[in-house]
KEDRENPA-218728 format. One record per residue: residue in three letters; x, y, z of N, C-alpha, C, O in turn. Coordinates in pm, whole numbers, plus 32768, in hexadecimal, padded with zeros to 4 digits. Layout:
- ala,X,Y,Z,X,Y,Z,X,Y,Z,X,Y,Z
...
***
This chain:
- unk,0616,0DDD,90FA,0618,0D82,916E,0688,0D92,91D6,06FF,0D98,91B9
- unk,065E,0D96,923A,06E4,0D84,92B5,06E8,0CFB,92C7,067A,0CC4,92C0
- unk,0759,0CA7,92DE,0762,0C3E,9301,07DF,0C18,9373,0857,0C24,935C
- unk,07AD,0BEE,93DF,080F,0BD6,9428,0835,0B4A,9419,07E7,0AEF,93FE
- unk,08D4,0B3D,942F,0918,0AD7,9418,0949,0AB9,94A0,097B,0B0A,94EE
- unk,092C,09FC,94BD,0971,09E8,9548,09C7,0989,9525,0992,0932,94E0
- unk,0A40,0977,953C,0A81,090A,950D,0AF6,093A,954C,0B19,09B0,9556
- unk,0B59,0886,9597,0BC0,08BE,95CF,0C32,0893,9547,0CA2,08C5,953C
- unk,0BFB,0837,94F3,0C6E,0825,947F,0CA7,08D6,9432,0C57,092E,9415
- unk,0D0C,08DE,9426,0D26,0933,93C5,0D27,093A,933A,0D10,09A1,92FA
- unk,0D3E,08D8,9312,0D26,08B7,9279,0C9B,08A4,926D,0C60,08EE,921D
- unk,0C5B,0852,92AC,0BC3,0842,9294,0B79,08E2,92A2,0B35,0916,9249
- unk,0B96,091B,931E,0B6B,09C2,9323,0B9E,0A0B,9298,0B50,0A59,9261
- unk,0C1A,09F4,9261,0C25,0A49,921E,0BDC,0A24,9183,0BB7,0A79,9132
- unk,0BD6,09B5,9176,0B7F,0965,9110,0B1D,09B4,9106,0B0E,09FF,90A6
- unk,0AB3,09AC,918A,0A41,09DF,917D,0A27,0A70,9174,09C7,0AA5,913B
- unk,0A6B,0A97,91A0,0A99,0B44,916E,0A7F,0B4B,90FD,0A17,0B7D,90D0
- unk,0AF4,0B0B,90AB,0B21,0B28,9036,0A8B,0B16,8FDB,0A5B,0B72,8F99
- unk,0A42,0A73,8FE8,09C5,0A53,8FBB,0982,0AC5,8FC7,096C,0B0E,8F66
- unk,095B,0ADD,903C,08C6,0B31,9064,08D4,0BCE,9027,088D,0C09,8FD6
- unk,0948,0BF7,906B,097A,0C5E,903B,096C,0C8F,8F9E,093B,0CFD,8F84
- unk,099F,0C2F,8F2E,09D3,0C39,8E97,0933,0C71,8E5E,0924,0CCD,8E0E
- unk,08CD,0C26,8E99,0848,0C3E,8EA4,07E5,0CC9,8EC4,076D,0CE3,8ECD
- unk,085B,0D0A,8ED0,080A,0DBB,8F16,07E0,0DC0,8FAA,07B6,0E26,8FE0
- unk,07F1,0D37,8FF1,07F0,0D1A,908D,082E,0D7C,90EE,08A9,0D7A,90EB
- unk,07FA,0DCF,9142,085A,0E0F,91A4,086D,0D88,9239,0835,0D42,928C
- unk,08BF,0DA6,9212,08C9,0D12,926F,0967,0D4F,92F4,09C2,0D9F,92DF
- unk,0948,0D01,936A,09B6,0D34,93FE,09B7,0C83,940F,095B,0C32,9414
- unk,0A44,0C75,9416,0A38,0BDD,9449,0AA9,0BFF,94D3,0B04,0C52,94DE
- unk,0A64,0B73,9551,0AC8,0B78,959B,0AAA,0AEC,95BC,0A4D,0AA5,9595
- unk,0B38,0AC5,962F,0B6A,0A41,963B,0B44,09EE,969B,0B5F,0975,969B
- unk,0AE0,0A47,9721,0AB3,09F2,979C,0A1B,0A04,9776,09F7,0A3B,970E
- unk,09C3,09CE,97D7,094E,09B7,97DF,0907,0A40,9842,0897,0A71,9837
- unk,0986,0A6C,98B0,0978,0AD8,98F7,0977,0B64,9891,0928,0BC1,989C
- unk,09C3,0B5D,984B,09EE,0BE9,97FE,0961,0BEA,9784,0931,0C50,9752
- unk,0934,0B59,976B,08D4,0B52,9715,084A,0B9D,9730,080F,0BF4,96F0
- unk,0828,0B4C,97C3,07BC,0BAB,9815,07A6,0C2E,9817,073F,0C68,97F3
- unk,0815,0C64,9845,0864,0CEA,9875,083B,0D15,97B6,07D6,0D4E,978E
- unk,088E,0CF0,977B,0854,0D47,96D6,07D3,0D33,96B7,07A1,0D7D,9663
- unk,0794,0CE3,96E7,06FF,0CD7,96AB,06BF,0D47,96D2,068E,0DA0,968D
- unk,06C6,0D38,9773,066F,0D9B,97C3,0690,0E37,97B7,0641,0E94,97BB
- unk,0724,0E3A,97A5,0723,0ECB,976B,070A,0EF5,96E7,0700,0F6D,96CF
- unk,06FB,0E92,967F,06DA,0F09,9607,06AD,0E4D,95C3,06FA,0DF4,959C
- unk,0625,0E4E,95CF,05D9,0DF0,95B3,05F2,0DB8,9513,05E5,0E08,94B6
- unk,0606,0D69,9504,061A,0D42,945B,05B8,0CEC,943C,058A,0C9F,9490
- unk,0590,0CF2,93C3,052B,0CA8,9365,0530,0C2E,9395,04D7,0C08,93E0
- unk,059D,0BD8,9370,05CA,0B5D,9355,062F,0B37,93C3,0671,0B98,93E9
- unk,064D,0AC0,9401,06C1,0A8A,9425,06E6,09F7,9437,06BC,0995,9473
- unk,0768,0A23,93CB,079F,097F,93BA,07FC,098A,9429,0837,09EB,9457
- unk,07F9,08C9,9459,0820,08C5,94FF,0856,0850,9509,0805,07F6,94F2
- unk,08DF,0821,952A,0900,07A1,953E,08EE,0785,95CA,08F1,07DF,961E
- unk,08DA,06F3,95EB,08D7,06CC,9670,093D,06D4,96D1,092B,070B,973D
- unk,09AA,069E,96AF,0A12,0672,9701,0A70,06EE,9701,0AB4,0711,96A0
- unk,0A6D,072D,977A,0A92,07C6,9787,0ABB,07BA,97F7,0A89,078B,985D
- unk,0B62,080B,97CE,0B80,0821,9843,0B67,08AF,98D0,0B2C,0918,98B5
- unk,0B93,0899,993D,0B56,08FE,99AA,0B13,08F5,9A13,0B0F,0945,9A70
- unk,0ABF,085F,99FE,0A69,087D,9A5D,09D8,0851,9A3B,099B,07FA,9A7A
- unk,09A2,089C,99C6,0925,08BB,9967,092D,0859,990F,0984,087B,98BE
- unk,08FE,07EB,98F1,0902,07A7,988F,087B,07D1,9848,0830,0829,986F
- unk,0867,0771,97C2,07F6,0790,9762,0767,0797,9766,0715,07DB,9728
- unk,075D,073F,97BF,06EB,071C,9801,06B4,077C,987D,063D,079C,988A
- unk,0716,07A2,98CF,06F1,0813,993A,06C3,087B,98E9,0654,08AD,98FC
- unk,072B,08AF,9870,06F9,0925,9807,0685,0930,97FA,0641,0995,9811
- unk,065E,08B8,97CD,05BB,08B4,977B,0560,08C5,9815,0502,090F,9833
- unk,058F,0883,9845,0515,088A,98DD,050C,090F,9919,04AD,093B,9959
- unk,05A3,0961,98F5,0574,0A00,995F,054A,0A58,98C9,0522,0AC6,98EF
- unk,0543,0A50,982D,0517,0AA9,9804,04AB,0A82,97E3,0462,0AD6,97AF
- unk,0472,09F2,97F4,0401,09F7,97E5,0396,0A29,9879,031D,0A42,9878
- unk,03F2,0A2C,98E6,03AB,0A50,9972,0396,0AFB,996E,0347,0B32,99BA
- unk,03D7,0B36,991F,03F2,0BEC,9923,037C,0C15,9888,0383,0BFB,9810
- unk,0314,0C65,98E4,02DE,0C98,985E,02F8,0CB1,97F1,02BC,0C89,978D
- unk,0373,0D0D,97F5,03A4,0D64,976C,03D5,0CF2,96FA,03D4,0D12,9683
- unk,03FA,0C7F,971F,0439,0C22,96CC,03E8,0B9B,96C9,0415,0B49,9679
- unk,0360,0B6E,9722,031E,0B26,9719,0303,0AEB,9676,02FC,0A71,9668
- unk,02FA,0B28,9625,02D3,0AFE,9584,0321,0B3B,9520,02F5,0B63,94B4
- unk,03A6,0B43,954C,041B,0B46,951C,045F,0ABA,94A3,04C6,0A83,94CB
- unk,043B,0A9A,944C,0460,0A06,942D,04F1,09DE,942E,0542,0A00,93D8
- unk,050B,0993,9498,0562,0935,94B0,059E,08B7,9456,055E,084F,944C
- unk,05FF,08C5,9424,0618,0870,93A6,06BA,0825,93C3,071F,085B,9395
- unk,06C1,07BA,9405,0712,0775,9447,074A,0731,93D6,0714,06FF,9373
- unk,07A2,0739,93F1,0845,06F3,93B6,089D,06B7,93EF,08FC,06F9,941A
- unk,089B,0612,9405,08BB,05F1,9454,0912,0580,9420,08EF,0560,93AF
- unk,0992,0528,945B,09C4,0488,9434,0989,0451,94C0,09CA,03EE,94E1
- unk,0935,046A,950F,0904,043A,959B,0872,0418,9564,080F,0458,9588
- unk,086E,03AF,950A,07EB,0377,94BC,0788,033F,9536,070F,0339,954A
- unk,07E5,0324,9569,0781,02A6,95D5,0721,0329,9627,06AC,0317,9646
- unk,0759,038B,963B,0707,0411,9699,06A9,0449,9622,0676,04AC,9656
- unk,0676,043F,959D,0625,045C,954E,0596,0470,95AD,0561,04DE,95A2
- unk,0561,041F,95F6,04D9,0406,9621,050B,0464,968B,04E7,04DA,9689
- unk,055C,0435,96E5,054D,04B3,972F,055B,0541,9716,052F,0591,9768
- unk,0597,0568,96A8,05B7,0600,9670,0504,0628,966C,04C8,0681,96A9
- unk,04CB,05B3,9600,0436,0609,95C5,03D9,05F7,9642,0370,0637,963C
- unk,03EF,05A7,96B9,03B1,05AD,9717,0381,060A,976A,0313,0620,979E
- unk,044D,0668,976F,043A,06E4,97BF,0437,076B,9751,046C,07D7,976E
- unk,03F7,0754,96DB,03BC,07A1,96BE,040F,07E8,9611,03F8,0855,95DD
- unk,0470,0777,95E0,04BC,07B4,9575,044A,07A5,9538,03E5,076D,9562
- unk,0465,07F0,94A5,03F1,07E6,944B,042E,0769,93DC,03E3,0723,9398
- unk,04C5,075E,93DA,04B9,06EF,935C,0541,06B5,9394,0562,06DD,9404
- unk,058E,0662,935A,0632,0618,9394,0651,05D9,930B,0614,0584,92CB
- unk,06C7,061E,92F3,0736,05F3,9282,078B,05C9,92C5,07CB,0608,9319
- unk,079B,051A,9297,0809,04F1,92C1,08B0,04F2,925F,08B5,04E6,91E5
- unk,0914,04FF,92AA,096C,051A,9298,09A8,047C,9229,0985,040F,9257
- unk,09F6,047A,91AB,09E5,0506,915A,095B,0522,9116,0911,04C5,90F8
- unk,093A,05A4,90FD,08AE,05E0,90E4,08B5,0613,9040,0913,0647,9002
- unk,0845,05F6,901D,083C,063D,8F9C,0848,06DA,8F94,07F1,071B,8FCD
- unk,08B1,071F,8F4D,08BD,07A1,8F59,0826,07E5,8F0C,07E5,0845,8F36
- unk,0812,07A4,8EAE,07A2,07B6,8E32,06F9,07A1,8E95,069C,07F1,8E8F
- unk,06FC,073E,8ED4,0683,0724,8F35,067F,07A4,8FA4,0616,07D6,8FCC
- unk,06F7,07C9,8FCA,06EF,0822,905E,06B5,08A0,900F,0653,08D9,9040
- unk,06E1,08C5,8FB1,06E9,096C,8F60,0665,0952,8F39,062A,09BB,8F51
- unk,05FE,08E7,8EFC,0592,08D8,8EE3,0554,08D2,8F7D,04DC,08C5,8F68
- unk,055C,08D3,8FBA,0507,08B6,902E,050C,091D,907F,04B4,0929,90D4
- unk,0581,098A,9072,058F,0A0A,908F,0511,0A88,902B,04B7,0AD9,9042
- unk,0550,0A54,8FC8,04C5,0ABF,8F53,046D,0AA3,8F84,041E,0B02,8F84
- unk,0430,0A11,8FD6,0391,0A06,8FE7,0373,0A54,9070,02FE,0A50,9096
- unk,03BF,0A8D,90AE,03B2,0ADB,910B,03C2,0B58,90FA,03C4,0B9E,915F
- unk,03D0,0B8D,908B,03F0,0C2B,9084,037C,0C6C,908E,0320,0C2D,905A
- unk,0360,0CCE,90BB,02EA,0D12,90CA,02A6,0D47,907B,02EC,0D84,902B
- unk,022D,0D53,9064,0206,0D6B,8FDB,01E8,0DF7,8FCF,01C3,0E25,8F63
***
């Protein structure tokens, strides 16, 4: 699967890249919401792993809303991984597929990703 990671923390982004890349997934990773939208529209991913607190003018909620309003990405699963637990309902209402609170279980995330693998 093609997985887009949108995460501003270098440490977490690299950990996610290693985690999902190690399972054979093709990974693209960016630091900002704006770049995440651009990457998703340029090369539609199979899944997006998205942080909510992002620099550069577009936070994760704005990213979800824009991707959900665009025909090419309206059905792409968006798994939010965020320390902003108070924004869980906002993320889900905006169209996120799931919410993982940091710190999260890598095993649970990988299991969810595998359930999304196209048959």
